[in-house]
Legacy VTK file of the C-alpha trace (Angstrom):
# vtk DataFile Version 3.0
C-alpha trace
ASCII
DATASET POLYDATA
POINTS 82 float
-28.293 -129.893 -89.611
-25.596 -127.731 -88.863
-24.510 -124.781 -91.065
-21.685 -122.396 -91.359
-23.231 -118.879 -92.328
-23.044 -115.250 -91.794
-24.699 -113.530 -88.963
-25.168 -109.641 -89.431
-23.999 -107.273 -87.067
-22.834 -103.605 -87.375
-25.124 -100.385 -87.785
-27.501 -99.257 -90.616
-25.449 -98.926 -93.925
-22.467 -100.100 -92.239
-22.650 -104.126 -92.227
-20.278 -106.602 -90.447
-20.774 -110.184 -90.602
-19.736 -112.881 -88.116
-19.000 -116.381 -89.739
-20.728 -118.487 -87.048
-21.606 -122.259 -87.000
-25.194 -122.451 -86.162
-28.466 -124.949 -86.065
-30.165 -124.461 -89.581
-33.391 -123.960 -87.674
-32.195 -120.985 -85.507
-32.653 -117.426 -86.609
-30.056 -115.736 -88.952
-28.866 -113.409 -85.984
-29.669 -115.946 -83.095
-28.139 -118.631 -81.081
-24.952 -120.053 -82.643
-22.483 -122.848 -81.601
-19.302 -121.033 -82.384
-17.846 -118.145 -83.897
-15.215 -119.009 -86.474
-14.350 -115.565 -88.167
-15.713 -112.441 -89.442
-16.300 -110.529 -92.769
-16.190 -106.595 -92.726
-17.226 -105.452 -96.276
-16.669 -101.833 -95.574
-12.982 -102.187 -94.242
-10.864 -99.667 -95.040
-6.922 -98.510 -94.633
-5.375 -100.980 -92.278
-8.516 -102.657 -91.059
-8.675 -106.490 -91.752
-11.770 -107.349 -94.212
-11.882 -110.944 -93.466
-10.510 -113.574 -90.893
-11.420 -117.137 -90.812
-10.281 -120.079 -88.712
-9.453 -122.480 -91.250
-8.863 -125.312 -88.813
-12.161 -124.750 -87.109
-13.965 -124.673 -90.382
-12.340 -127.851 -91.750
-13.446 -129.433 -88.389
-16.954 -128.327 -88.683
-17.228 -129.477 -92.404
-15.502 -132.810 -91.342
-18.242 -133.521 -88.838
-20.957 -132.882 -91.336
-21.587 -129.140 -91.185
-22.792 -127.352 -94.565
-21.252 -124.076 -95.679
-23.710 -121.395 -97.115
-22.658 -120.373 -100.701
-21.369 -117.099 -99.497
-19.248 -118.482 -96.677
-17.701 -120.887 -99.243
-16.414 -117.970 -101.232
-15.003 -116.451 -98.409
-13.363 -119.646 -97.171
-11.702 -119.794 -100.572
-10.536 -116.348 -100.505
-9.131 -116.990 -97.035
-7.153 -119.978 -98.300
-5.822 -118.162 -101.281
-4.710 -115.370 -99.179
-2.860 -117.815 -96.585
LINES 1 83
82 0 1 2 3 4 5 6 7 8 9 10 11 12 13 14 15 16 17 18 19 20 21 22 23 24 25 26 27 28 29 30 31 32 33 34 35 36 37 38 39 40 41 42 43 44 45 46 47 48 49 50 51 52 53 54 55 56 57 58 59 60 61 62 63 64 65 66 67 68 69 70 71 72 73 74 75 76 77 78 79 80 81
């Protein structure tokens, strides 16, 4: 099954998450099919906290990819902001 989920990056105590399309059997930070955005919970000032390619997310959801609960919440936030 293909899932759209968060992949953690960044440093210790400074998380940064990529929103990726991946096979559900792969590790959280392992191989992925496509990167469709990012989420930076530590964004400050003029930094962008969230960027999602909504057209790619709808494409992958249309072909059967499942969104994780957190990614679904972030996509809803991005839709409201756009």
